[in-house]
N, C-alpha and C positions, 0 to 999 in steps of 0.2 A: 108582657104580662107582669104584674106586680107580685112580689112574694107575699104570701098571706100573713106573714108575721112582721112585726116591727123590728127591723134589724139595723137601724141606724139612729144616731142622735147627733145633734150639733148645737153649738152655742155661738152666738154672734155678739161681739163686743164692738159697738159702733158700726157705722156704715162702711161698706167696702166697695171699691171700684177696681175692676181688673184693668191694669195698665200694661200694655204690651211693652216688654223690655227687649230691645234689640241688642244682642251681643255681637258686635261686629268688630273684631280685632283690626286695628289700623296697621297699615304698612306691612301686611302679611305677617303680623306678629304670631307667635306661638304661645298659647295659653292653655294651661290645664286648670280649669275653673271648678271641677267637680269630680266626684267619684267615678272612676273608670272612664273619664275623659268626656263622655257625651251623655245627654239626657236619656238615651236608650240604655245606658249602662253596658255598652258593648266592650269597653276596655281596649279599644283599638287606637293605636298611635301610628300616624304616618310620618316617617322620618327617613329620608333617602340615605342617611349615614348608616342605617342598620342593614347592610348587606350581610349575607351569611359569613363571608370572609371577615368582615369587620367585627361582626358579633362574636365570632369565635375567638377574637383577640381582645375582647372586652377586659378592661382593667379598672380597678378602683383608683380614683384620683386621691392619692394620699395627701395632697396639699389642700384638699377641701376640708375645712375645719368642721363645720356642721354641729358644733356643740350646743345642746339644748338641755333643759332640766325637766325631767318627768318621764313617766312611761307613756308609750304611744300605741294607740289602737287605731288611729285615724290615718288615712292616706294623706300624703302631702299634696300641695298644689303648686303650680308654677305660673307666675304672672310676670309679663314683660312690661317695659316702659315704666318702671318704678322710679324711686328717687334718683335723680342724676342719670336717668335713662337705663338704670340697671334692671336686670331680670331678678326676680325674687322667688325663693322657695318658701312657701308658707307651711309651718308645722305647728300642731297643737298637742298639748300633753294633758295627762290626767292630773297634773299639778295646777291646772288652769292657767298654764303659760301659753302665750301665743307668740310666735316668732316669724319675722320676715328675714330670711337669710339671703345674702348675696349669692346668686346662682352660680357665679364663677368661682368663688373661693370659700363659701360657707360662713363668712363673717356675718355678724348680726347687724342688720340695717335698723330694725326696731324690735322691741319686745314689750309685751304687756301681760300683767297678771290680772285676772278678772275676778278674783275672790278665793276664799279659803276652800280648798278641796276637802271632800268628805273622807274621813279616815275611820270613823266608828259611829255606831248608833243606828245604823239601818237594820231593818228586820231580816234581810238576807242580801245576797250578792257575793261576787267573787272578784271584783276589781277594787283594789285598795292601793293608793288613794284613788278617789273617784272624782273626776272633773270633766274634761272634754273628751268624749269617747267617739261620737259619730263624726264622719268626715264632713268638714265645712264646705261651703260653696261661695263662689265669688260672682257678683254681678258686675261685669266689666263696664257697662254703661254708666253706672254710678260709682264705680271703683269701690264697692262695698264688699266686705267679708262677713259672712253670717255663720253662726255656730250656736250650739246649745251647751251651756256650762252648768254642771251641778255644783252647788255651793252650800256651805253651812255658815251663814252669817253669825250664828250664835249656837251654843251647845243645844242639841236636840231640835234645831230648826234646819230644814232642808228645802232648797229651792232649785227649780229648773229656770234658768234665765237665758232667753234667746238674745244674743248680742248681734249688733252690726257695728263693725269697725271700718274706718277708712283704711283701705288696704295699703295705701302708700305711707301712712303715718302711724297707724295703730290707734288713732284717736277714736273714741266712742262716738258714733253718729247720734245726732239729736233725736230724742224720743225713745231711745233704746237704753237698757235692755227691756224685753218684755218678760214679766214675771208670769209664767204659765199658770201656776197654781192660783194666781189672783184673778185671772181672766177666763179660765176654762172651767166650767162647772164640773164638779166631781173629780177633778184632777188632784191626786195625792202624790206629791213629789217623792215621798219616802219609798213608795213602791213602784213608781214608774221610772224606767230607764230610757236613755236616748242612745241607742247603739247604731241605728241605721244612718246612712248618708242623707244629708239634706238635699232638697230639690228646689228648682225655680221653674215656674211656668206662668206666662201671662202676667208678669209683675207681682206674683204672689210667691212668697217663700213658704215651702212646705217642710214641716219637721215631724218625723215619725217617732212614736213612743211605744214601748213594750214594757215587760216586767223585768225583774231581776233574776239572776241565777237562784233557783230555789222556789220560784213562783209564789212568793209570799204576798199576802194581802189581796185586796180586791182591785188589782190593776186591770186595765183594759188596753186593747190595741187602739191606738189613737193616731190621727193625722191632724196636725194643727196648721192652719194657713194664716200667714201674717202678710198684710199688704206692705210691700217694701217701701213705698212712699208715704205710708200712713200706718205706723206700727200700732196705733190704737185700734185699727180695724183687724179683728181677729175672728176667725171661724174655726170650729173644731168638730171632728167626727170621732165617734167611738163605737166599738163593738157593743152590742146590747148584752152579750154574755161576758162574764168574767174571763180574763185571759185574752187570748187572740192577739198577742203582742206583735207589733211590726218591728222586728228586731234583726233581720238579716242585714249584714254589713252594707249591701248595695242600696238599702233604703228605698228612696222614692225614684221611680223611673217615669219618663214622660215622652210623648211624641211631640211636645211643644205646647200642648194645650191642656191635656188631661193627665193628672198624676195617677200612677198605678202603684199599688203596694201589694205585698203578700202578708197574710196574717198567720199566726201560729195556733196552737191548740187552745181550746176553751174548756171551761169547767162547769159542771152542774147544769148542763143543757137539757138533760133528759131526752136527748135525741132531736131536739128542735134547734135547727141551725141558727146561730146567733152572731155570725160574722167571722168565725174562725176558720182555719184551714182553707183559706180562700185567696184568690187573686181578685182584687177589686179595682175598678176604674172609677174615678171621680170626675164630676164636672168641676169647673173652677170654683174655688172657695176654701175648703173642699165641700162639695155637695154630693151625697150618694143618692142616686135615684131609687134604689131598691129594685130596679128592673133586672131581669135575668140577663139582659145584654151587658150589664155593668158589673157582674160578678161571676165567678166560677168557683165551685168547690167539688172535689171528687165525691162520687156516690158513697164511698166508704169513709167520709169525713169523721163520722162518729167513732168508728174503730180507730182511726188515726188519733183522734182526741184522747181516747182511753189509753193508748199505748205511748203517748208523748212522741209520736213519729210524725210531727207536723211539717207543713210546708214552709214555716217561717224562717228556717235557717238560711235560706237563699232568696234574695230579693228577685223581683221580676227583671227579665231581660227582653227588650223589644227587638224583634228581628223581622226583616223583610226578606222573603225568599222569592226571587223572580221565577215565574213559571208555575208556582204553586197556587192551589185554590183551596182555602184562602191563602193569600201571600203575605198579609200583614199579621204577624204572630206575636204571641207572648210565650216565652219559655219560663217554666217553673220547675224547680228541682226540690225534691223532698227528702226528709229524713227517712222516708221509706225506701230510698234508693232509686226512685223513679224519676224520669224526665217526662214532662208534659208539654204538649203544644196546644195553644189555645188560639181561637180566632179573636184577634184584637178588637174587631168591630162588633162582635157578638159573642161575649164570653160564655154564655150558655147556662148560667145558674148552676144548680146542683145537677150535674150531668157527666156523661163520659166526655173526655177531652177530644180534640181533633186527632191527636195521636199520643201514644205514650210508650215507654220502653223502660224496663228495669235495667239501669246502667251501672248500679253499684251495689255491692253487698254490705255497704256501710252507710251510716247516716251522712247525708250531704249537707255540710254546713260551710258556706263560703260565698264568694261572689264570682259567678261564672263570667266568661268572656265569649264573644262571638265574632266571626270573621268569615269572609268569602274569598276563595281562591278560584282558579280555573277548574278545580276539581269539585267545587260546590260550596255549600254553606256549612260551617262547623260551629259547635259550641264546645269550648274547653272548660273543664271544671275539676275541682279537687274532689276525686272520688272517695278518698280515704286519707288517713294520716300517712299512708305509704304509697299512694297512687295518684298520679295525674292522668287524666283521660280526656278524650274528645269523642263526640258523636257527630254524625252527618244529619242534617235536615234535608231530606230528598224532595225535590220539587215533584208534585203530583197532585191529584185530586182524590182524596186529600193528601197533604204532605205526610211523609213518614220519617221515622227515626231509625238509623242503623249505627252501630258502633263503628268508630274510625280507628282509634289507636289508644293504647294506654302504656304508661311507663312507670317503673318503680322509682319513686322519689319521696324521701322521708321529709315530712314537714306538714304545715297546715296553712301555708300562704295561699291567697287567691290569685289566679292567673291573670295576666295581661298580655297584650299582643302588639308586635311591631310589624310594619310593612314598609317597604320603600316607596310604594305608590298606591296602596289601598287594595291591591290584588296579588302582587308578587312578593316573594321573599318573606312570607309570613313566618314569624317566630313567636312561639308561645313561651312566655317567661313566667317563672314562679320562684318565690323565695321559700327555702326550707325552714319556714318559721317554726320555732320551738323544736326543730329537728337538726339538720346539719348546719343551719344558719348561713347557707350560701345561696347565691342567685344561680338559677339554671335556665337554659334556653333550649327549645325543641322545635324541630321543623313542623310547621303547622299542618302539612299534609300527611306526614308519615310518623311523627313523633321521634324521629332520629335526633340524637344529641347534637346540638349546635354549640352550646357553651356548657362546660361541665363543672362550673363553679369557681374556676380560677385557682390561684395559689394561696400562699400564706397571707398576702395583703388583702385578699378578697373575702376572707372570713369575717363575718359580722358578729356582733353580740347584741342581745336585747331584742331579738325579733319576737313579734307577737302574732298569734294565730289569726287567721282570716285576713291579715293585712296584705296590701298590694303595693306595687311600685308605680312610678309614672315615668314618662319619656318626654324629653324636650332637647332639641338642639344637639343630637348625638350623645345624649347622656341619659342614664337611668338614675332616678333619685328614690331612695328608700328611707323612710323615717322609722327609726327604732327607739327603744328606750335611751334617752339622754344623748342621742346622736342621729343626725341625718347623714347618710352615706351617698356619695356620688360615684357612679361608674361611667366610664367613657369609652367609646370605640375609638380606634386610631383615626385621627383626622389630620389633614394637613395643617401645619402651623400657619397662623394668620400672618401674612406678609403683604406689604404693598408691592405690587409687581410693575405698575406703570402709572405715569401721570401725564396728562396732556392739557394744553390750553386749547379750548374748542370755540370755534365761531361758525355761525351759519352764514354762508356767502350767497344770500338771495336764493334764486331758483337753482343755483349751481350745486347747492347741498352744503353739508357740514364737513369741515376740514379741521384736522388736529395738528398742533405743533407739539412734538414730544418734549417732555421735561425730564431730562436724565435725573435719576435718583442719587447719583454721585458724580463727582467731577464737575466740569464746568456746566452752569445752568443752560437750559435751552433759551432761545431768544424769541420773544413774542414781538413781531414786527408790525402787527395790525393795529389800527386805531380802536379806541374804546368808545367812540361816540362822544357826545357832549359831556357825559357824566363819567367817562372812564370806566365802562362796564366790560368785564371779562368773565369767562366761565372756565373753571378747571374741573377735570374729571379724573378721579383716582380709581384704579382697578386693583383688586385684591385676589389672593388665592382662593378665598372662600366668600360665600354670600355674607354681606354685612348688614346689620340691622340698626345700628345707632352709632353716634359719635359726634364730635364737634370739630370746628376749624376756626383758627384765628390768624390774623396777620401779625406776625412777630418780627418782621423786618421790612422797612420801606413804607411808602405812603399808599394807603388804600384801606378798605374795610370790607368785612363780610356782609353780604346782602341777603337777608332771610336765613332760613334754616337749611342745612345740607339735605339733599334728596338722595335716598337710598333705593337702588334697584338692582336686585341680584347681587353681583359681586362688585358693584360700582357705587361710588359716592360722588355726587356732583355738588360743587361749591361755587356760588356766584359772588363776584366781587364788584365793587363800585368805588369811584373816586380814586382810581389807580393812576398815579403819576407816571410820566414818561421818563426815560433815561435814568433808570434806577434798577436795583436788584430787589425784587419783592419776594418775601418769604412767607409762605402759608404753612402753619404747623397743625397737623392733625392730632387730635387727642381723644382718648377714650373710645376709639373706634372698636366696636364689638361685633364679632361674627356670630353666625347661627349656632356655633358650639360654645358660646359664652367666652371665647378667647378675646383678650383685649390687646390691641396693638400698642406698643410703647409710643410715646409722643414722637411724631415723625415730621421733621421740617422738609419742605420741598420749595426750591427757589426757582425763579424765572427772571431773566433779564428783560426788562421792558424797554424796547428801543424801536420806536415807530420808524419804518422805512428801511430797516436793516434786512433787506430781502434775502441776502445770502447768509445771514446769521453769523457774521464774523466779528460782531461787537462794534462796528463802526459803520456809519451811514456815509457813503461817498459816491463817486462817479460810477463805480461798478454797479451799485444798486440802482442808480438812475438808468444806466444802459440796460441792465437786466429787465427793468420794468418796461422801458420803451419797446424792447424786443418782443414783449408779450401783448402789447396793445392790440385789441381786436381778437385775440385768441380766446377760445372757451376756457373757463376756469376749471382746472383739473387738479388731481393730487400732485402733479409735478410742477405746477406753476402758481398755485393758489396764494403763495406768499407775496406775489406781486399785485394781487388784488388787496391792497393794503387797507382799503376802507370796507372790505368785506361786502361789497355791493352785489357781487355775482358777475360783474363786468370789469374787465381790465381796460382802462381808457386813460385819457389825458389827466383826469382828476387824480388817479393813482400816481402818475408821473409827477404831478405838481406836489403831492404830499411828500414823496420821497425827496424831491429837490428842496422842499422847505425844511427838511430835517437833515440835510447834508451837513457833515461835520460833527454831527452828534455822536456821542458814545456814552457808555455807562459812567465812566469816570469824569467826563467833561461834556455835558450836554451843550449843544450849540445854542447861542442866544436866539437866533432866528427861529429855531425849532420851538423854543419856549414861548415865543410871541406870536406864532402863527396858528392860533387855536382854530380859526375858521377853516383854514386849509387842512389842518391835521384831522379834523373831524369829517372832512369830506363834504361839508355843507357850503 
């Protein structure tokens, strides 16, 4: 059923086409591309390093520089596979500075200023200077970073510019920025703010707008959609009533197709609902249908309007609750202290919610987080400036809300959550922003203290209300005024533990020759085929994600790129000569915790036919190979299968004989001239 009043408007600049953008991190990369980590805005980070024991011993990395310029209200992001394979922490400031920092040490990889921040002349507001406020978002497929910047190109002129930068270089992408005031009808930059986090769904960038502190001017709640591959294609929605800002820090949530927002209080409605105090679901564009299935407002919305006790201070959180009917829900939290559950598939118009509970005696202004343990589904939220709390969503028909736990914690930061596997070891984290300025961790089921804030080194400065941290590779990153902080759990130092030369011996399987990391090199006695091909596999204490290898001694070259799997790095070699010491040096090898291995050389003596590995090919090697002819290839005799065919036969004996007399220091002439025999052809 359609609402009887006109409650939406939109403007189209050019044609638009929804393009599905698949964000698929390569090689099991870890990336934090958006506010609270996921489209749903759940704030959940899965990291096996965050066991309760490790979390209790969290410490700030005092070697992490993290120096930036400007005040920070936006969550940082974390992007892997940046320049030189480095992971990056992206931070933006109110001075309109954008930074890519090395995630390992906090040094600047690149930085860009996108215009003069606003310091005066606005009719109201409480952020000075004013530049980039809302949390940016990254599209991994195009390696693009998107954000809104408020600028004043000349005195008395104010603009909202939506930027797209190459996340690896900081260069502005072609066709950007988009001047919102120039393409969206009725948009007045001086009274519209961009506080909420940006979202992406179906190839469209969504940017939410509200008013400023003080509610000056005829601003409206707005959602602007920009086609990522065609920034001239812009569509915008606005509340019909004045006010109704989309200003909660969580901004735009999505289930992958439809953006969801929460609007604030409106003005001068006379009791006719005009888009405020609502959870709204849009079709791609954004297009608002006006159907009651696509919006919800509480029945007392007009009273909330009049008391400035709106829903807009907390963005929507999308939650799935197995066993509940309905199971696909939206969580909304209001300045009235209430938590609301809504049916995501049928929001219900102006009506009673699926469930509600008064969960706070104070206004709730923050970004909530949600998680599920064996005990059920939880929502953690900042209940007041002195309380962090959580409630249960109980599976049922309909689902219900019950309080779970609350703890005294001074500050105004928004919570986020870690788990070692998505179910176990849930820890709710929060910064005492504008309070004790420390990071705190609590058991997700009970609220018991896991991490109490640390010592002298863990005290931060410049924390801002509503802000939140991120988690990646055993670290927590928090962006504050003029500095990004990195905290790390105790992790094993990255070390190379073993190296082997590996070959597959036909149907007999794969066999490794150990390459000692110190002392005399191991001896590779097997042939490399016509092109001298070999494979080396390196094993480390931790999972490794990137790195390089090069031949720094001997004759041979690296073939292709190293392959990383878990805690191993596989390097393929070609053109490897016989009767030499070959040295491969590993460089820039980085683990899941952003630790970098010092350059590490590993040597191997290449000597075809040296089946006993004593550095000389002689009668003993011939006799050893003859003795194994006809025997199955096993871990105890595979060295005598010198052509790695999976069968020990006369060909292997002939190869060893052909290389008799050879050694590393004095290769035998016959060994160098018997290529056909050496390759086993």
